Backbone as CSV, one residue per row, in Angstrom:
resi,resn,N_x,N_y,N_z,CA_x,CA_y,CA_z,C_x,C_y,C_z
1,MET,53.980,180.751,136.997,52.797,180.918,135.900,52.218,179.530,135.587
2,LYS,50.979,179.726,135.256,50.105,178.686,134.820,49.978,178.635,133.489
3,ALA,50.038,177.406,132.874,49.950,177.310,131.349,48.904,176.167,131.033
4,THR,48.165,176.520,129.871,47.164,175.357,129.429,47.771,175.175,127.931
5,VAL,47.620,173.982,127.569,47.872,173.552,126.259,46.764,172.819,125.674
6,VAL,46.132,173.198,124.530,44.957,172.658,123.875,45.404,172.222,122.526
7,ARG,44.962,170.852,122.292,45.320,170.423,121.045,44.049,169.631,120.241
8,TYR,43.910,169.861,119.187,42.869,169.220,118.336,43.101,169.107,116.861
9,GLN,42.174,168.432,116.137,42.325,168.368,114.763,41.053,168.739,113.963
10,ALA,41.089,169.972,113.271,39.948,170.397,112.673,39.598,169.365,111.513
11,LYS,38.280,169.307,110.904,38.036,168.596,109.834,38.703,169.435,108.680
12,ALA,39.125,168.631,107.629,39.997,169.253,106.560,39.144,170.375,105.871
13,GLU,37.750,170.040,105.640,36.951,171.032,104.910,36.549,172.350,105.837
14,ARG,36.993,172.307,107.041,36.650,173.392,108.026,38.030,174.037,108.683
15,ALA,39.065,173.534,108.146,40.270,173.987,108.924,40.536,175.604,108.335
16,ALA,40.334,176.031,107.358,40.604,177.372,106.950,39.559,178.318,107.577
17,GLU,38.259,177.722,107.878,37.418,178.454,108.628,37.832,178.644,110.175
18,ASN,38.462,177.476,110.765,38.979,177.634,112.003,40.071,178.461,112.216
19,ARG,41.000,178.682,111.147,42.024,179.620,111.107,41.369,181.066,111.046
20,GLN,40.245,181.292,110.251,39.737,182.653,110.234,39.219,183.082,111.627
21,LEU,38.647,182.151,112.255,37.895,182.543,113.640,39.076,182.805,114.641
22,ILE,40.400,182.003,114.461,41.488,182.188,115.274,41.913,183.781,114.961
23,GLU,42.286,183.950,113.810,42.690,185.264,113.397,41.835,186.428,113.781
24,ALA,40.483,186.180,113.786,39.574,187.239,114.512,39.724,187.323,116.076
25,VAL,40.076,186.402,116.730,40.569,186.423,118.130,41.632,187.314,118.269
26,PHE,42.758,187.046,117.506,43.899,187.767,117.517,43.674,189.394,117.112
27,ALA,42.843,189.554,116.204,42.587,191.025,115.763,41.940,191.700,117.043
28,GLU,41.024,191.095,117.688,40.291,191.763,118.811,41.256,191.850,119.927
29,LEU,42.046,191.042,120.107,43.015,190.795,121.107,44.290,192.197,121.003
30,GLU,44.487,192.442,119.666,45.393,193.435,119.257,44.630,194.890,119.736
31,GLU,43.167,194.801,119.318,42.501,195.941,119.684,42.199,196.309,120.980
32,ARG,41.983,195.338,121.859,41.635,195.515,123.311,42.936,195.601,124.040
33,GLN,44.012,194.845,123.860,45.354,194.872,124.538,45.010,194.310,126.019
34,PRO,44.498,193.206,126.116,44.150,192.740,127.568,45.586,192.371,128.187
35,GLU,45.535,192.379,129.476,46.766,192.126,130.404,46.453,190.899,131.037
36,GLY,47.707,190.286,131.421,47.586,189.177,132.283,47.794,187.695,131.667
37,PHE,47.939,187.566,130.314,48.282,186.303,129.740,48.924,186.550,128.480
38,THR,49.651,185.468,128.127,50.142,185.398,126.715,49.367,184.200,125.931
39,TYR,49.010,184.467,124.738,48.154,183.444,123.974,49.056,183.148,122.544
40,LYS,49.073,181.922,122.410,49.859,181.719,121.073,49.073,180.349,120.433
41,VAL,48.926,180.443,119.178,48.267,179.491,118.500,49.090,178.819,117.128
42,PHE,49.312,177.576,117.209,50.035,177.085,116.204,49.252,176.055,115.202
43,ARG,49.328,176.251,113.975,48.788,175.315,113.060,49.929,174.273,112.529
44,LEU,49.786,173.052,112.668,50.742,172.058,112.364,50.825,171.961,110.794
45,ASP,51.912,171.235,110.365,52.069,171.222,108.980,51.108,170.216,108.215
46,ASP,50.395,169.368,109.103,49.400,168.745,108.401,48.148,169.493,107.976
47,GLY,48.174,170.621,108.383,47.016,171.661,108.060,45.740,171.643,108.772
48,VAL,45.612,170.559,109.679,44.381,170.443,110.323,44.608,170.347,111.788
49,SER,45.922,170.213,112.251,46.067,170.183,113.537,46.268,171.583,114.125
50,PHE,45.932,171.913,115.498,46.050,173.179,116.011,46.478,173.076,117.351
51,ILE,47.340,173.732,117.999,47.669,173.844,119.399,47.718,175.069,119.786
52,HIS,46.935,175.337,120.902,46.737,176.554,121.636,47.427,176.751,122.896
53,VAL,48.223,177.670,123.208,48.968,177.809,124.361,48.588,179.055,125.067
54,VAL,48.049,178.895,126.191,47.713,180.069,127.131,48.703,180.104,128.388
55,ILE,49.276,181.167,128.543,50.262,181.301,129.954,49.716,182.539,130.609
56,GLU,49.246,182.019,131.893,48.632,183.110,132.731,49.626,183.669,133.558
57,HIS,49.913,185.162,133.486,50.909,185.821,134.109,50.516,186.072,135.612
58,GLU,51.269,186.226,136.477,50.863,186.550,138.004,50.730,187.977,138.017
59,VAL,49.516,188.827,137.793,49.459,190.104,137.852,48.212,190.324,138.559
60,ASP,48.105,191.516,139.130,46.722,191.969,139.830,45.702,192.252,138.846
61,ASP,44.542,191.707,139.154,43.402,191.988,138.246,43.682,191.522,136.598
62,PRO,44.061,190.397,136.391,44.285,190.002,135.016,42.862,189.915,134.059
63,ASP,43.096,190.191,132.882,42.029,190.020,132.039,41.871,188.577,131.578
64,SER,40.749,188.112,131.132,40.396,186.817,130.684,40.161,186.485,129.433
65,LEU,40.938,185.538,128.726,40.598,185.334,127.153,39.184,184.850,127.114
66,GLN,38.412,184.217,128.095,37.204,183.802,128.020,36.157,184.982,127.808
67,ALA,36.523,186.074,128.140,35.771,187.265,128.244,35.877,188.130,126.819
68,VAL,36.526,187.552,125.906,36.832,188.082,124.525,35.870,187.610,123.563
69,PRO,34.946,188.489,123.150,33.685,188.031,122.236,34.068,187.340,121.053
70,ALA,35.290,187.444,120.323,35.684,186.788,119.368,36.197,185.455,119.756
71,PHE,36.673,185.224,121.014,37.152,183.905,121.530,35.784,183.207,121.827
72,LYS,34.787,183.859,122.383,33.556,183.199,122.524,33.053,182.645,121.369
73,ALA,33.055,183.294,120.220,32.443,182.740,118.924,33.331,181.598,118.422
74,PHE,34.664,181.723,118.654,35.541,180.592,118.215,35.116,179.291,118.930
75,VAL,34.934,179.417,120.449,34.690,178.014,121.115,33.287,177.603,120.882
76,ALA,32.476,178.472,120.386,30.903,178.218,120.373,30.931,176.979,119.447
77,GLY,31.544,177.010,118.314,31.225,175.961,117.208,32.529,175.233,116.984
78,ILE,33.386,174.920,118.126,34.575,174.082,117.857,34.160,172.696,117.680
79,ALA,33.304,172.048,118.397,32.855,170.736,118.338,32.558,170.299,116.806
80,ASP,31.749,171.155,116.258,31.403,170.817,114.924,32.489,171.033,113.874
81,ARG,33.486,171.647,114.225,34.583,171.863,113.255,35.651,170.823,113.335
82,CYS,35.658,170.025,114.342,36.603,169.000,114.618,36.371,167.676,114.360
83,ASP,37.389,167.085,113.873,37.578,165.499,113.711,38.037,164.923,115.067
84,VAL,38.836,165.532,115.650,39.475,165.207,116.898,39.203,166.313,117.926
85,ALA,38.417,166.044,118.856,38.040,166.997,119.912,39.099,167.656,120.668
86,PRO,38.889,168.988,121.071,39.985,169.422,121.890,40.339,168.946,123.150
87,VAL,41.539,168.677,123.436,41.994,168.181,124.758,42.906,169.088,125.454
88,ALA,42.484,169.876,126.558,43.247,170.771,127.335,44.077,170.030,128.300
89,THR,45.218,170.441,128.447,46.237,169.798,129.438,46.970,170.977,130.319
90,GLY,47.126,170.854,131.570,47.829,171.873,132.112,49.367,171.633,131.833
91,ALA,50.166,172.623,132.045,51.416,172.529,131.814,52.168,173.396,132.578
92,THR,53.528,173.090,132.901,54.328,174.021,133.677,55.530,174.569,132.639
93,VAL,55.686,175.874,132.776,56.652,176.567,131.975,58.171,176.426,132.598
94,VAL,58.846,175.769,131.725,60.252,175.295,132.207,61.329,176.502,131.645
95,GLY,61.103,177.018,130.797,61.713,178.061,130.274,61.121,178.719,128.961
96,GLY,61.665,179.856,128.676,61.399,180.442,127.276,62.354,181.498,126.928
97,TYR,62.178,181.875,125.758,63.008,182.977,125.189,62.140,183.962,124.196
98,ARG,61.868,185.019,124.738,61.057,186.082,124.051,59.673,185.504,123.708
């Protein structure tokens, strides 16, 4: 399984907006029920730091998070919403539970 971890800091005055855009992504994912990946987003206790984790599953013909319109809307303005720009890092899944 391939995993990608993205971390960034939103501007304090735009953190709530950022969260709303993320919630719209999850609402659309719930509606569409795409296959082939797991997607989790964490907002850290400082209120402005976010971590996104995408784990791609090994399936035939997987869907892409990049194809979800709400995700496209989220990434379209990310640079303007951030104090610290997103940094994507590849990761290896060592283990997990549920």
